Steps between C-alpha positions, in 0.01 A plus 500: 500500500506877458167671472360859482177680456449763233244710319513499116394820331308496179662407159513872422716582795701181445563592149622853597724350780641241260588758246771602762552171666623317186800744480556595865377217720745205543212292620263579207471138400445361854182667600207723360472855614337503840462670843654286779257484790688223688872456424672182425511247800605139518233258620462119519252343254312384814411865577334580169155385602504732801631788291241449223218486755629822669522668161150386409380670836682823413353502148144437630536815721664722240315719247664565171808725549539835316844557346626844422833505324666828467854555353831322540738496787798313630639352819839665431735519696384184685450304179519587135141394443257700267131468562154635420364647820166351627355763724435364851139468593316386814379193300857395396632562852212294647565215259864499577433488873244221456759300293745520802256410783316197641622170329710711275692676783833616373703813560581661162861562415426843365251772548201461266548738196272386219671499160558323175861439413608605155876494530757349727873433516556826320811704511466856665531661149247278345254537788509875501475516119198290492336662803547841351329390182213351694457806704414693176210251435164539652465156639166435654282194523192426705313177532362237743671175561257218587740220600828407646735219414703262706823428306770244539864519378621238259860351505604744214395804697174564310170544675171321435143534626416236761148643559292808459257648744213718395405803722144441602466724808207748533 
């Protein structure tokens, strides 16, 4: 089973992201706009109880996390992925570290760069065209996220919530 851990932004941010995703994101129908905190890994069903317990522990030690979204960027030339830039904060960095330590120990495949994907599998021309238009917009959102979600991947490639974990730290 493939799993991952994400933060879901508010409906307002999701609606904004989806206004681009429905046209530019080949995975639009497979997952809701999100910030990946722990990338997809394959686990046995027997490991889920340990993972859920570890995620409960992390959530109990974590205060709501502030999100600051500012502008759009791309991963070009590595990947033709277009995203909303989530400004890195100490809170997000700490949560990312906590989600890769202890019973959740795992070395991430990529450096942590918080973002919300709004386009992927784009041609160079399309990527640069959309990115230039987005740079002319004043894209700014700020909010607190109060929970994270453990997702699992279905056979058709779509993702569903397995469980959510409310941040209750002080």
